[in-house]
C-alpha positions as CSV (number, residue, x, y, z in Angstrom):
1,M,107.2,120.8,119.1
2,W,107.7,117.1,119.1
3,A,107.4,117.0,115.3
4,L,110.4,119.3,115.2
5,W,112.4,116.9,117.4
6,V,111.4,114.0,115.2
7,L,112.8,115.9,112.3
8,I,116.0,116.7,114.1
9,G,116.3,113.1,115.2
10,A,116.0,111.8,111.6
11,A,119.6,112.7,111.0
12,A,119.8,110.7,107.8
13,V,117.2,112.8,106.2
14,S,117.7,116.2,107.9
15,A,120.6,117.3,105.7
16,H,118.3,116.6,102.7
17,L,115.4,118.3,104.2
18,Q,117.3,121.4,105.2
19,D,118.5,122.0,101.6
20,L,114.9,122.7,100.8
21,A,115.1,120.8,97.5
22,F,111.3,120.9,97.0
23,D,110.6,124.4,98.3
24,G,107.9,126.0,96.2
25,Q,107.4,122.9,94.0
26,K,103.7,122.2,93.3
27,V,101.8,119.0,92.5
28,F,98.9,119.6,90.1
29,R,95.9,117.4,89.2
30,V,94.4,117.9,85.8
31,I,91.6,116.1,84.1
32,P,91.9,116.5,80.3
33,Q,88.5,116.3,78.8
34,N,89.4,115.4,75.2
35,D,92.3,114.6,72.8
36,E,93.1,118.2,72.3
37,Q,93.7,118.7,76.0
38,V,95.8,115.5,76.1
39,E,97.8,117.1,73.4
40,I,98.2,120.3,75.4
41,L,99.6,118.2,78.3
42,N,102.0,116.4,75.9
43,S,103.3,119.8,74.6
44,L,103.8,121.0,78.2
45,A,105.8,117.9,79.1
46,S,108.0,118.2,76.0
47,N,108.9,121.8,76.9
48,I,109.5,121.6,80.6
49,E,110.6,119.0,83.1
50,V,107.4,117.4,84.5
51,D,107.5,114.5,87.0
52,F,104.4,112.5,86.4
53,W,103.0,110.9,89.6
54,Q,99.9,109.3,88.2
55,P,100.1,107.9,85.5
56,D,103.8,107.3,85.3
57,S,104.3,108.9,82.0
58,V,102.6,111.5,79.7
59,T,102.3,108.9,77.0
60,L,99.7,107.1,79.2
61,V,97.4,110.1,79.6
62,S,94.0,109.7,78.0
63,P,90.8,111.9,78.2
64,K,88.9,112.0,81.5
65,M,91.8,110.5,83.4
66,E,93.1,112.1,86.6
67,V,96.7,113.2,86.0
68,D,98.9,114.2,88.9
69,F,102.3,115.8,88.2
70,R,105.0,117.8,89.9
71,V,106.8,120.9,88.5
72,E,109.8,122.9,89.7
73,A,109.3,125.9,91.9
74,D,110.6,128.4,89.3
75,I,108.0,127.5,86.7
76,S,105.0,126.5,88.9
77,S,103.2,129.8,88.5
78,E,103.7,129.8,84.7
79,V,102.4,126.3,84.6
80,E,99.3,127.3,86.6
81,D,98.7,130.3,84.2
82,F,99.1,127.9,81.3
83,L,96.5,125.5,82.7
84,K,94.1,128.4,83.3
85,E,94.5,129.6,79.8
86,S,94.1,126.2,78.3
87,G,90.7,125.9,80.0
88,M,91.7,122.5,81.5
89,E,90.1,121.4,84.7
90,Y,92.9,121.5,87.3
91,R,93.6,121.8,91.0
92,V,96.7,122.1,93.2
93,L,97.1,118.9,95.2
94,I,100.2,120.0,97.0
95,D,101.0,123.7,97.2
96,N,104.5,123.4,98.6
97,L,106.1,119.9,98.3
98,Q,108.8,120.7,100.8
99,A,106.2,121.4,103.5
100,A,104.6,118.0,102.6
101,V,108.0,116.2,102.7
102,D,108.7,117.7,106.1
103,A,105.2,116.9,107.4
104,Q,105.6,113.2,106.6
105,F,107.6,112.8,109.7
106,D,104.7,113.3,112.1
107,S,105.0,110.0,114.0
108,K,104.8,110.2,117.7
109,A,107.3,107.3,117.9
110,R,110.4,109.1,119.2
111,T,112.7,106.1,119.0
112,T,115.9,106.6,117.1
113,G,115.8,102.9,116.2
114,H,113.4,100.8,114.3
115,S,109.7,101.6,114.6
116,Y,106.7,100.1,112.7
117,E,104.9,103.4,112.8
118,K,107.6,105.5,111.2
119,Y,109.5,105.4,108.0
120,N,112.8,103.6,108.5
121,N,115.9,104.1,106.4
122,W,117.6,101.1,104.8
123,E,120.3,100.6,107.5
124,T,117.5,100.4,110.1
125,I,115.5,98.0,108.0
126,A,118.5,95.8,107.3
127,A,119.3,95.6,111.0
128,W,115.6,94.8,111.7
129,T,115.7,91.8,109.3
130,A,118.5,90.3,111.4
131,D,116.7,91.1,114.7
132,I,113.3,89.8,113.8
133,A,114.9,86.5,112.6
134,A,117.1,86.2,115.7
135,Q,114.1,86.9,118.0
136,N,111.8,84.5,116.3
137,P,113.9,81.5,115.2
138,N,111.0,79.1,115.0
139,L,109.1,81.4,112.6
140,V,111.5,83.6,110.7
141,T,114.7,82.9,108.7
142,R,116.7,85.4,106.8
143,S,118.7,84.8,103.6
144,V,120.4,86.8,100.9
145,I,119.0,86.3,97.4
146,G,121.4,88.6,95.6
147,E,123.0,92.1,95.8
148,T,122.1,95.4,94.3
149,Y,123.9,97.4,91.7
150,E,125.7,99.3,94.4
151,G,126.6,96.1,96.3
152,R,124.0,96.0,99.0
153,P,122.7,92.5,100.1
154,M,119.1,91.8,99.3
155,Y,117.6,90.3,102.4
156,L,114.7,87.9,102.1
157,L,112.6,86.7,105.2
158,K,110.9,83.4,105.1
159,V,108.0,83.4,107.6
160,G,106.3,80.2,108.6
161,K,106.7,77.1,110.9
162,S,109.2,74.7,109.5
163,G,107.6,71.7,107.8
164,S,108.1,69.5,104.7
165,N,106.6,70.1,101.3
166,K,105.1,73.4,102.2
167,K,103.7,75.7,99.5
168,A,104.6,79.3,99.6
169,I,103.5,82.9,98.8
170,F,106.0,85.5,97.7
171,M,105.5,89.1,98.7
172,D,107.7,92.1,97.9
173,C,107.8,95.8,98.7
174,G,109.7,98.8,97.6
175,F,110.0,98.4,93.8
176,H,109.8,102.2,93.3
177,A,112.1,104.0,95.6
178,R,109.8,106.9,96.6
179,E,106.8,104.7,97.6
180,W,107.8,104.7,101.2
181,I,104.5,103.3,102.5
182,S,105.3,100.0,100.6
183,P,108.3,98.8,102.6
184,A,106.5,100.0,105.8
185,F,103.8,97.4,105.0
186,C,106.3,94.5,104.5
187,Q,107.7,95.2,107.9
188,W,104.3,95.5,109.4
189,F,103.2,92.2,107.9
190,V,106.2,90.3,109.5
191,K,105.5,92.0,112.8
192,E,101.8,90.9,112.7
193,A,102.8,87.4,111.7
194,V,105.2,86.8,114.6
195,E,103.0,88.7,117.2
196,T,99.7,87.0,116.3
197,Y,101.0,83.5,115.6
198,G,99.3,81.2,118.2
199,K,96.6,83.9,119.0
200,D,94.9,84.7,115.6
201,T,93.5,81.5,114.1
202,V,93.8,82.6,110.5
203,M,97.5,83.7,110.8
204,T,98.4,80.6,112.8
205,T,96.8,78.3,110.2
206,L,98.6,80.2,107.4
207,L,102.0,80.0,109.0
208,N,101.5,76.3,109.9
209,S,100.5,75.5,106.4
210,L,102.4,77.9,104.2
211,D,105.7,79.7,104.0
212,I,105.5,83.4,103.2
213,Y,108.6,84.9,101.6
214,V,108.9,88.6,102.3
215,L,111.3,90.8,100.4
216,P,111.1,94.1,102.4
217,V,112.8,96.4,99.8
218,V,113.4,95.4,96.2
219,N,115.0,98.6,95.0
220,I,117.4,99.2,97.9
221,D,119.8,101.6,96.1
222,G,116.9,103.8,95.0
223,Y,115.4,103.7,98.5
224,V,118.7,104.8,100.0
225,Y,118.9,107.6,97.5
226,T,115.5,108.9,98.5
227,W,116.8,109.3,102.0
228,T,120.1,110.9,101.1
229,N,119.6,112.9,97.8
230,D,116.2,113.0,96.2
231,R,113.0,112.0,98.0
232,M,111.2,111.8,94.6
233,W,113.6,109.2,93.0
234,R,111.8,106.2,91.5
235,K,114.2,104.0,89.6
236,T,117.2,101.9,90.4
237,R,120.7,103.5,90.5
238,S,122.5,101.6,87.7
239,K,124.5,103.5,85.1
240,N,123.2,103.4,81.5
241,S,125.8,103.2,78.9
242,G,125.8,106.1,76.4
243,S,123.6,108.1,78.7
244,R,124.1,110.6,81.5
245,C,120.7,109.4,83.0
246,I,120.8,107.0,85.8
247,G,118.5,104.0,86.6
248,T,115.9,101.7,85.2
249,D,112.3,101.2,86.3
250,P,112.5,97.8,87.9
251,N,108.8,97.2,87.3
252,R,109.3,97.6,83.6
253,N,112.3,95.3,83.5
254,F,110.7,91.8,83.6
255,N,110.3,89.6,80.5
256,A,106.5,90.1,80.2
257,G,105.7,92.0,77.0
258,W,109.0,93.8,77.8
259,C,109.3,97.4,76.6
260,T,106.0,97.4,74.6
261,L,103.0,99.3,76.1
262,G,103.6,101.8,78.8
263,A,107.4,101.5,79.0
264,S,110.1,103.7,77.6
265,R,113.3,103.0,75.7
266,S,114.8,106.3,76.8
267,P,117.1,106.0,79.9
268,C,116.1,109.4,81.0
269,D,112.4,108.5,81.4
270,A,110.8,107.3,84.6
271,T,109.5,104.2,82.9
272,Y,112.7,103.2,81.2
273,C,112.6,99.4,80.6
274,G,116.3,98.8,80.8
275,S,118.7,97.6,78.2
276,A,117.2,94.1,78.3
277,P,114.8,92.1,80.4
278,E,116.3,91.5,83.9
279,S,119.2,93.9,83.1
280,E,118.9,95.1,86.7
281,K,120.6,93.0,89.3
282,E,117.6,93.5,91.6
283,T,115.0,92.2,89.2
284,K,117.2,89.3,88.1
285,A,117.8,88.2,91.7
286,L,114.0,88.3,92.4
287,A,113.2,86.5,89.1
288,D,115.9,83.9,89.7
289,F,114.6,83.1,93.2
290,I,111.0,82.7,92.0
291,R,112.2,80.5,89.1
292,E,114.1,78.3,91.5
293,H,111.0,77.9,93.7
294,L,108.3,77.7,91.1
295,S,107.2,74.3,92.3
296,T,106.3,75.7,95.7
297,I,105.3,79.4,95.1
298,K,101.6,79.5,94.5
299,A,100.9,83.3,94.9
300,Y,102.7,86.5,94.2
301,V,101.8,89.8,95.9
302,T,103.6,93.0,95.2
303,I,103.0,96.3,97.1
304,H,103.2,99.7,95.5
305,S,101.6,103.1,96.1
306,Y,99.6,105.2,95.5
307,S,95.9,105.2,94.3
308,Q,94.1,102.5,96.3
309,L,93.9,99.8,93.7
310,L,94.1,96.0,93.8
311,L,95.2,94.8,90.4
312,F,95.9,91.5,88.6
313,P,97.1,90.6,85.1
314,Y,97.3,91.7,82.6
315,S,99.1,95.1,82.4
316,Y,101.2,94.5,79.3
317,A,98.2,93.8,77.1
318,Y,94.5,94.3,76.9
319,K,93.8,90.7,77.4
320,L,92.3,88.8,80.3
321,P,94.0,86.0,82.3
322,S,92.5,82.6,81.8
323,N,91.2,82.5,85.4
324,Y,89.9,86.1,85.2
325,E,86.6,85.4,87.0
326,E,88.4,83.8,89.9
327,L,91.0,86.6,90.2
328,N,88.3,89.2,89.9
329,T,86.3,87.5,92.7
330,I,89.3,87.3,95.0
331,A,90.2,91.0,94.3
332,R,86.6,92.0,95.1
333,E,86.4,90.1,98.3
334,A,89.9,91.2,99.4
335,S,88.9,94.8,98.7
336,K,85.8,94.4,100.8
337,Q,87.9,93.1,103.7
338,L,90.2,96.1,103.4
339,T,87.4,98.6,103.3
340,S,85.7,97.0,106.3
341,L,88.2,98.6,108.7
342,Y,88.4,102.3,107.9
343,N,86.1,102.5,104.9
344,T,89.0,103.1,102.5
345,K,87.7,102.5,99.0
346,Y,89.7,100.4,96.6
347,T,89.1,99.8,92.9
348,Y,90.1,96.4,91.5
349,G,90.6,94.7,88.2
350,P,93.1,93.9,85.5
351,G,96.0,96.4,85.3
352,A,95.8,97.6,81.7
353,T,92.1,98.5,81.9
354,T,91.9,99.5,85.6
355,I,94.7,102.0,85.5
356,Y,96.8,102.0,82.3
357,P,99.0,99.6,80.3
358,A,102.4,98.9,81.6
359,A,104.7,96.2,80.1
360,G,107.4,94.4,82.0
361,G,105.8,94.2,85.4
362,S,106.6,91.6,88.0
363,D,103.0,90.5,88.5
364,D,102.4,89.7,84.8
365,W,105.7,88.0,84.7
366,S,105.0,85.8,87.7
367,Y,101.6,85.0,86.3
368,D,103.1,83.9,83.0
369,Q,105.5,81.7,85.0
370,G,102.5,79.8,86.1
371,I,101.8,81.5,89.4
372,K,98.1,81.9,88.9
373,Y,97.4,84.1,92.0
374,S,99.3,87.3,91.2
375,F,98.3,90.6,92.6
376,T,99.5,94.2,92.8
377,F,98.4,96.5,95.6
378,E,98.6,100.3,95.2
379,L,98.2,101.5,98.7
380,R,97.0,104.9,100.1
381,D,96.2,107.5,99.2
382,T,94.4,108.9,96.1
383,G,96.6,112.0,95.7
384,R,96.1,114.3,98.7
385,Y,99.6,113.3,99.8
386,G,100.6,110.9,97.0
387,F,104.2,109.7,97.6
388,V,104.6,111.7,100.8
389,L,102.0,109.9,102.9
390,P,102.4,111.0,106.6
391,E,103.7,108.5,109.1
392,S,100.5,108.9,111.1
393,Q,98.8,106.9,108.2
394,I,101.2,104.0,108.3
395,K,99.3,102.1,111.0
396,P,95.8,102.4,109.5
397,T,97.1,101.7,106.0
398,C,99.0,98.6,107.1
399,E,96.1,97.3,109.3
400,E,93.6,97.5,106.5
401,T,96.0,96.1,103.9
402,L,96.8,93.2,106.2
403,L,93.1,92.1,106.1
404,A,93.2,91.9,102.3
405,V,96.5,90.1,102.2
406,K,95.3,87.6,104.8
407,Y,92.2,87.0,102.7
408,I,94.2,86.3,99.6
409,A,96.6,84.0,101.5
410,N,93.8,82.1,103.0
411,Y,92.1,81.7,99.7
412,V,95.3,80.4,98.2
413,L,95.7,77.9,101.0
414,D,92.2,76.6,100.3
415,H,92.9,76.4,96.5
416,L,96.4,74.9,96.3
417,Y,97.3,73.6,92.9
C-alpha cells in the first residue's frame, strides 16, 4: 500500500505515469552469434523504431555481444516472432516497461522533500544544493558554472576544507537524462563527505588535502524532461537546425575524436554528436570550467549507468593511454573495493575494447587535456532493470560506488603531479 502512496506523492511524475506511456513495451536482450545475425538486427532497426539501451546504437553491435533494446507495445509481439524465426538467442528482460517504471518508486522514504534514498526531481536537487552549502559552510560552497539550453543554472558544489594551493578532483553525474541512479550518486557522495568528515580518516584526509568539485546533473534539461514527458529520454533538449529531432548526446559532444567512431551525424539518433564540438551549452560550460582549472584538477570521474563497468581512456580509438598500466591497476583495485561490500561484479578496462568505441566523450577529452586520472563508472545493474533501477537499490549502489571513488581519490592524493 505504501508504494501506492509514494507514487501518488510523486506528483511531478504521476501525470506522466498515469498516461501509461510505456504500457506493453518490452525490453529484449539478444546475443547475435555471427555477422549474419548482426545484419538481421540492423535490418530490424532500419524498419522499426528501436531504442538501444546497450550498446547505444545498432552500429556498435558485433557478434557475441549482449544487446538490449526497447520496442513499442504495438510491435513487441511481432519483434518476438521475428527473433524466434531468425534463430537468434534472445530473452525478454522487461516484459512491461510501464510496470518497471512504476516499480522504481519503491523507496520507503515517504518524505515529499529531498531524500538520499529516492530519486529527486531537478527542483528538489537544486534546492538541496543550496541547503547542503548553507548547512556546511566550512566544507561546501556552491557556484554556477553556466546555464542550460533552456536557461537553468548549472550548480557546482566544491567540497573540501578551505586551504591554499589545493589540488582538485572533478566529478559529474547525469550526462544522460534517463540514467537516474547517476545523479543519486553525486548527492550521496556529498552527503557522505559532510557526514563523515572528522570521523572517517580517509574522507577527512581527502577533504583536508583536496577539493572535490561535484556537478550533480550535467544534462539538467534532459533530466527534467524524463520527469515530465519521457522517462526514456537520453539527450539534451536543444533544437537542431534543419531537423525536427531534438537534442544532442552530450557525451559525444567533446573535442576528443569528435564524431568519428561510435557517434552519429544524424540529429535523430541517440548518439548524435552535435553540430560541432561543445555545441551544447552544458558541455561547453563543463569544458570551460575544467580548462580554467587545469592547473589544479588532477582527476576526472564521470558517473553513468548501466552495466557495472569502470572505464578509462580511450573510447574514441583503439589505442592505449600512455599510463595504461597505472590506470588499469587503479581500476582493478577500485573495482575490488566496490565488490567487497555486496559482491557486485565490475569489469574494468579501456572504453573502446571493454564496451565499444564512442568518440567525443568527456573522459577522453579530460585525459587529452592532461588530466591523467580520468575514469567513467557505469553503475548498476547489468540489465535486469537497466535504466529503471528501483529506489531500493540506491543505497547499496551508492555505498559500494563510494568505496571505489574514495580509493581513486586517495590514490590521486598519493600521486599528485
